[in-house]
N, CA, C and O atoms as a DFTB+ gen file, in Angstrom:
420 C
 N C O
     1  1      16.459       9.655      54.601
     2  2      14.862       9.147      55.023
     3  2      15.088       7.840      55.915
     4  3      15.794       6.919      55.505
     5  1      14.463       7.809      57.132
     6  2      14.531       6.828      57.928
     7  2      13.263       6.051      57.756
     8  3      12.201       6.660      57.625
     9  1      13.312       4.620      57.746
    10  2      12.197       3.878      57.821
    11  2      12.014       3.060      58.929
    12  3      13.046       2.543      59.358
    13  1      10.869       2.777      59.567
    14  2      10.374       2.059      60.670
    15  2      10.467       0.631      60.186
    16  3       9.901       0.302      59.144
    17  1      11.178      -0.247      60.927
    18  2      11.096      -1.603      60.637
    19  2      10.553      -2.517      61.862
    20  3      10.285      -2.018      62.955
    21  1      10.435      -3.708      61.622
    22  2       9.788      -4.566      62.764
    23  2      10.837      -5.901      62.865
    24  3      11.771      -5.987      62.068
    25  1      10.638      -6.800      63.772
    26  2      11.305      -7.942      63.916
    27  2      11.087      -8.791      62.776
    28  3      11.911      -9.676      62.547
    29  1       9.864      -8.604      61.862
    30  2       9.569      -9.562      60.835
    31  2      10.295      -9.148      59.587
    32  3      10.510     -10.045      58.772
    33  1      10.733      -7.855      59.286
    34  2      11.451      -7.546      58.057
    35  2      12.924      -7.077      58.438
    36  3      13.629      -6.428      57.665
    37  1      13.313      -7.479      59.722
    38  2      14.961      -6.967      60.072
    39  2      15.819      -7.815      59.337
    40  3      16.881      -7.365      58.907
    41  1      15.467      -9.060      59.128
    42  2      16.630      -9.809      58.375
    43  2      16.859      -9.532      56.810
    44  3      17.945      -9.636      56.240
    45  1      15.603      -9.147      56.198
    46  2      15.584      -8.642      54.771
    47  2      16.021      -7.351      54.574
    48  3      16.653      -7.099      53.548
    49  1      15.752      -6.344      55.523
    50  2      16.146      -5.028      55.383
    51  2      17.413      -4.618      55.961
    52  3      17.973      -3.632      55.482
    53  1      17.924      -5.238      56.909
    54  2      19.099      -5.021      57.614
    55  2      20.513      -6.088      57.160
    56  3      21.541      -5.789      56.551
    57  1      20.110      -7.266      57.675
    58  2      21.145      -8.237      57.322
    59  2      21.543      -8.508      55.837
    60  3      22.706      -8.677      55.471
    61  1      20.462      -8.531      55.031
    62  2      20.634      -8.719      53.544
    63  2      20.924      -7.528      52.737
    64  3      21.147      -7.646      51.533
    65  1      20.936      -6.282      53.378
    66  2      21.179      -5.217      52.772
    67  2      22.488      -5.052      51.999
    68  3      23.573      -5.380      52.480
    69  1      22.337      -4.528      50.777
    70  2      23.333      -4.347      49.979
    71  2      24.274      -3.165      50.377
    72  3      25.438      -3.155      49.976
    73  1      23.760      -2.147      51.182
    74  2      24.405      -0.978      51.715
    75  2      24.622      -1.093      53.249
    76  3      23.833      -1.692      53.980
    77  1      25.836      -0.426      53.713
    78  2      25.585      -0.391      55.300
    79  2      24.490       0.180      55.746
    80  3      23.966       1.085      55.096
    81  1      23.918      -0.300      57.043
    82  2      22.697       0.256      57.679
    83  2      23.150       0.636      58.965
    84  3      23.881      -0.032      59.697
    85  1      22.569       1.986      59.241
    86  2      22.169       2.350      60.632
    87  2      21.079       2.088      61.207
    88  3      20.067       2.569      60.696
    89  1      20.944       1.283      62.393
    90  2      19.490       1.019      63.051
    91  2      19.636       1.619      64.334
    92  3      20.601       1.552      65.096
    93  1      18.541       2.221      64.475
    94  2      18.153       3.022      65.764
    95  2      17.236       2.228      66.540
    96  3      16.067       2.129      66.167
    97  1      17.659       1.635      67.614
    98  2      16.947       1.097      68.617
    99  2      16.260       2.119      69.526
   100  3      17.034       2.778      70.220
   101  1      15.041       2.359      69.646
   102  2      14.365       3.386      70.435
   103  2      13.114       3.013      71.004
   104  3      12.614       1.922      70.731
   105  1      12.493       3.932      71.871
   106  2      11.152       3.757      72.250
   107  2      10.427       5.149      72.447
   108  3      11.077       6.180      72.619
   109  1       9.120       5.126      72.415
   110  2       8.352       6.577      72.373
   111  2       8.512       7.281      73.875
   112  3       8.456       8.498      74.047
   113  1       8.695       6.418      74.807
   114  2       8.968       7.127      75.927
   115  2      10.500       7.609      76.461
   116  3      10.744       8.105      77.561
   117  1      11.350       7.360      75.503
   118  2      12.751       7.557      75.717
   119  2      13.105       8.996      75.425
   120  3      13.052       9.374      74.255
   121  1      13.464       9.838      76.389
   122  2      13.837      11.206      76.236
   123  2      15.140      11.349      75.239
   124  3      15.206      12.048      74.228
   125  1      16.117      10.532      75.774
   126  2      17.475      10.634      74.954
   127  2      17.206      10.269      73.537
   128  3      17.935      10.733      72.661
   129  1      16.090       9.372      73.201
   130  2      16.026       9.035      71.883
   131  2      15.443      10.150      71.041
   132  3      15.778      10.356      69.874
   133  1      14.501      10.893      71.749
   134  2      14.001      12.116      71.038
   135  2      15.092      13.061      70.850
   136  3      14.908      13.813      69.893
   137  1      16.205      13.241      71.510
   138  2      17.212      14.014      71.277
   139  2      18.095      13.733      70.135
   140  3      18.506      14.586      69.349
   141  1      18.376      12.378      70.099
   142  2      19.156      11.813      68.905
   143  2      18.551      11.792      67.666
   144  3      19.196      12.018      66.642
   145  1      17.151      11.494      67.663
   146  2      16.318      11.325      66.573
   147  2      16.604      12.419      65.389
   148  3      16.950      12.025      64.275
   149  1      16.464      13.648      65.646
   150  2      16.873      14.866      64.661
   151  2      18.209      14.641      63.996
   152  3      18.326      14.773      62.778
   153  1      19.133      14.331      64.709
   154  2      20.437      14.084      64.104
   155  2      20.499      12.961      63.337
   156  3      21.123      13.074      62.282
   157  1      20.004      11.889      63.601
   158  2      19.943      10.839      62.808
   159  2      19.038      10.994      61.548
   160  3      19.290      10.380      60.511
   161  1      18.036      11.788      61.670
   162  2      17.279      12.239      60.509
   163  2      18.203      13.055      59.514
   164  3      18.146      12.811      58.309
   165  1      18.898      13.847      59.925
   166  2      19.800      14.842      59.242
   167  2      20.715      13.910      58.412
   168  3      20.822      14.044      57.193
   169  1      21.460      12.830      59.216
   170  2      22.532      12.139      58.654
   171  2      21.857      11.274      57.541
   172  3      22.502      11.027      56.522
   173  1      20.547      10.789      57.698
   174  2      20.037      10.057      56.659
   175  2      19.859      10.490      55.296
   176  3      19.862       9.785      54.287
   177  1      19.690      11.840      55.398
   178  2      19.645      12.899      54.179
   179  2      21.127      13.034      53.551
   180  3      21.358      13.087      52.344
   181  1      22.063      13.079      54.553
   182  2      23.306      13.538      54.131
   183  2      23.971      12.286      53.487
   184  3      24.683      12.430      52.493
   185  1      23.753      11.074      54.029
   186  2      24.383       9.789      53.498
   187  2      23.462       8.984      52.370
   188  3      23.818       7.881      51.955
   189  1      22.360       9.574      51.954
   190  2      21.429       9.016      50.999
   191  2      21.987       8.346      49.891
   192  3      22.617       9.007      49.066
   193  1      21.855       7.205      49.760
   194  2      22.547       6.392      48.577
   195  2      23.662       5.730      48.933
   196  3      24.149       4.879      48.188
   197  1      24.212       6.059      50.159
   198  2      25.405       5.503      50.634
   199  2      25.171       4.583      51.881
   200  3      25.877       3.591      52.065
   201  1      24.254       4.906      52.650
   202  2      24.059       3.817      53.743
   203  2      22.303       4.080      53.832
   204  3      21.712       5.034      53.325
   205  1      21.752       3.078      54.532
   206  2      20.401       2.866      54.965
   207  2      20.208       3.163      56.252
   208  3      21.074       2.839      57.065
   209  1      19.096       3.800      56.646
   210  2      18.799       4.153      57.982
   211  2      17.332       3.620      58.405
   212  3      16.378       3.865      57.667
   213  1      17.180       2.958      59.491
   214  2      16.171       2.424      59.858
   215  2      16.109       2.579      61.409
   216  3      17.105       2.812      62.094
   217  1      14.877       2.432      61.884
   218  2      14.610       2.684      63.343
   219  2      13.528       1.438      63.788
   220  3      12.600       1.064      63.070
   221  1      13.848       0.895      65.095
   222  2      13.045      -0.152      65.535
   223  2      12.591       0.135      66.747
   224  3      13.424       0.476      67.586
   225  1      11.203       0.068      67.115
   226  2      10.604       0.256      68.406
   227  2      10.902      -0.876      69.304
   228  3      10.347      -1.924      68.975
   229  1      11.655      -0.921      70.375
   230  2      11.712      -1.957      71.086
   231  2      10.788      -2.400      71.887
   232  3      10.895      -3.555      72.297
   233  1       9.682      -1.592      72.290
   234  2       8.599      -2.237      72.969
   235  2       7.715      -2.965      71.978
   236  3       7.075      -3.899      72.460
   237  1       7.550      -2.715      70.661
   238  2       6.886      -3.508      69.814
   239  2       7.601      -4.627      69.040
   240  3       7.017      -5.392      68.273
   241  1       8.871      -4.652      69.299
   242  2       9.773      -5.466      68.700
   243  2      10.775      -5.972      69.492
   244  3      11.914      -5.508      69.535
   245  1      10.266      -7.170      70.289
   246  2      11.387      -7.353      71.511
   247  2      12.337      -8.261      70.724
   248  3      13.479      -8.117      71.160
   249  1      12.279      -9.073      69.801
   250  2      13.188     -10.172      69.298
   251  2      14.555      -9.485      69.027
   252  3      15.621      -9.835      69.533
   253  1      14.383      -8.507      68.199
   254  2      15.712      -8.025      67.525
   255  2      16.615      -7.176      68.784
   256  3      17.837      -7.322      68.808
   257  1      16.030      -6.422      69.661
   258  2      16.981      -5.987      70.704
   259  2      17.542      -7.016      71.507
   260  3      18.673      -6.920      71.984
   261  1      16.750      -8.060      71.688
   262  2      17.389      -9.358      72.559
   263  2      18.414      -9.916      71.726
   264  3      19.551     -10.033      72.183
   265  1      18.101     -10.326      70.381
   266  2      19.207     -10.886      69.613
   267  2      20.669     -10.268      69.764
   268  3      21.730     -10.883      69.877
   269  1      20.432      -8.788      69.734
   270  2      21.710      -7.997      69.852
   271  2      21.838      -7.360      71.266
   272  3      22.383      -6.263      71.389
   273  1      21.391      -7.971      72.224
   274  2      21.656      -7.484      73.784
   275  2      21.739      -6.028      73.891
   276  3      22.608      -5.319      74.398
   277  1      20.574      -5.722      73.264
   278  2      20.351      -4.018      73.653
   279  2      19.905      -3.841      74.964
   280  3      18.772      -4.220      75.260
   281  1      20.808      -3.195      75.991
   282  2      20.448      -2.946      77.386
   283  2      20.079      -1.458      77.396
   284  3      19.329      -1.096      78.302
   285  1      20.474      -0.612      76.574
   286  2      20.097       0.896      76.931
   287  2      19.766       1.419      75.608
   288  3      20.250       0.939      74.583
   289  1      18.889       2.464      75.620
   290  2      18.484       3.036      74.323
   291  2      18.554       4.586      74.669
   292  3      18.356       5.019      75.804
   293  1      18.842       5.326      73.628
   294  2      19.016       4.885      72.175
   295  2      20.368       4.136      72.115
   296  3      21.374       4.459      72.747
   297  1      20.236       2.972      71.169
   298  2      21.385       2.248      70.888
   299  2      21.335       2.405      69.430
   300  3      20.282       2.091      68.876
   301  1      22.415       2.887      68.651
   302  2      22.834       2.903      67.262
   303  2      23.720       1.802      66.861
   304  3      24.852       1.777      67.343
   305  1      23.351       0.902      66.051
   306  2      24.091      -0.138      65.467
   307  2      24.267       0.119      63.946
   308  3      23.359       0.423      63.172
   309  1      25.608      -0.053      63.630
   310  2      25.839       0.140      62.123
   311  2      26.343      -1.316      61.702
   312  3      27.309      -1.846      62.251
   313  1      25.600      -1.921      60.672
   314  2      25.787      -2.978      60.091
   315  2      26.265      -3.006      58.608
   316  3      25.704      -2.343      57.735
   317  1      27.329      -3.809      58.379
   318  2      27.951      -3.983      57.088
   319  2      28.181      -5.350      56.679
   320  3      28.840      -6.086      57.413
   321  1      27.753      -5.727      55.690
   322  2      27.820      -7.112      55.175
   323  2      27.015      -8.030      56.175
   324  3      27.333      -9.206      56.346
   325  1      25.935      -7.421      56.839
   326  2      25.331      -8.530      57.645
   327  2      25.627      -8.593      59.102
   328  3      24.983      -9.238      59.929
   329  1      26.842      -7.733      59.361
   330  2      27.224      -7.667      60.767
   331  2      27.496      -6.640      61.389
   332  3      27.775      -5.632      60.741
   333  1      27.490      -6.601      62.942
   334  2      27.514      -4.998      63.487
   335  2      28.873      -4.788      63.526
   336  3      29.674      -5.616      63.959
   337  1      29.186      -3.586      63.037
   338  2      30.736      -3.108      63.085
   339  2      30.772      -1.920      63.876
   340  3      31.904      -1.597      64.236
   341  1      29.800      -1.157      64.254
   342  2      29.752      -0.158      65.124
   343  2      28.644      -0.107      66.202
   344  3      27.543      -0.453      65.774
   345  1      28.686       0.214      67.381
   346  2      27.748       0.520      68.405
   347  2      27.903       1.606      68.988
   348  3      29.060       1.915      69.274
   349  1      26.941       2.406      69.301
   350  2      26.942       3.819      69.755
   351  2      25.746       3.844      70.859
   352  3      24.615       3.634      70.420
   353  1      25.876       4.051      72.073
   354  2      24.718       3.910      73.282
   355  2      24.554       5.320      73.492
   356  3      25.519       6.085      73.500
   357  1      23.417       5.678      73.656
   358  2      23.231       7.071      74.339
   359  2      23.268       8.331      73.195
   360  3      23.727       8.230      72.057
   361  1      22.667       9.531      73.797
   362  2      22.636      10.530      72.785
   363  2      24.098      11.057      72.693
   364  3      24.807      11.429      73.628
   365  1      24.405      11.008      71.330
   366  2      25.831      11.494      71.025
   367  2      25.806      12.673      70.255
   368  3      24.788      12.993      69.641
   369  1      26.931      13.410      70.232
   370  2      26.984      14.520      69.247
   371  2      26.823      14.124      67.662
   372  3      27.053      12.980      67.268
   373  1      26.456      15.059      66.899
   374  2      26.506      14.696      65.419
   375  2      27.754      14.229      65.007
   376  3      27.907      13.215      64.327
   377  1      28.775      15.056      65.465
   378  2      30.361      14.665      64.862
   379  2      30.765      13.369      65.106
   380  3      31.540      12.711      64.412
   381  1      30.133      12.982      66.256
   382  2      30.592      11.567      66.904
   383  2      30.069      10.396      65.781
   384  3      30.790       9.504      65.335
   385  1      28.727      10.604      65.456
   386  2      28.175       9.687      64.633
   387  2      28.888       9.897      63.234
   388  3      29.382       8.930      62.654
   389  1      28.935      11.177      62.699
   390  2      29.714      11.289      61.413
   391  2      31.112      10.484      61.295
   392  3      31.431       9.948      60.234
   393  1      31.864      10.437      62.363
   394  2      33.280       9.653      62.284
   395  2      32.935       8.246      62.166
   396  3      33.487       7.478      61.379
   397  1      31.873       7.887      63.086
   398  2      31.650       6.293      62.994
   399  2      31.207       5.982      61.569
   400  3      31.700       5.014      60.990
   401  1      30.251       6.799      60.945
   402  2      29.655       6.459      59.864
   403  2      30.816       6.497      58.890
   404  3      31.066       5.502      58.210
   405  1      31.476       7.519      58.803
   406  2      32.635       7.564      57.646
   407  2      33.728       6.340      58.060
   408  3      34.203       5.627      57.177
   409  1      33.991       6.209      59.121
   410  2      34.699       4.864      59.306
   411  2      34.277       3.644      58.872
   412  3      35.030       2.676      58.762
   413  1      32.956       3.638      58.585
   414  2      32.384       2.362      57.942
   415  2      32.436       2.323      56.459
   416  3      32.627       1.356      55.722
   417  1      32.225       3.580      56.169
   418  2      32.137       3.673      54.611
   419  2      33.518       3.731      53.963
   420  3      33.623       3.806      52.739
């Protein structure tokens, strides 16, 4: 399951998470974001209990993308112990995301 988060709860949900986190930076107008969303959703079910999945709308929450210098969307960042350990920019195939996630777990 993917949960929407905001600038206000980013710190608590992502940085302080006891599990690795995949954070999807997206916007409603972004076509590639819509292409990658079903893949991320599928993976959120596959890795349930092993990793948390969040998405943040960059239009409504400008502080977090600015903090991590997000220049293009979709940008998927994997956090572990409060640090970014992987970044994937653009719509990528499912197997590419699986290998990145497995590398972190």
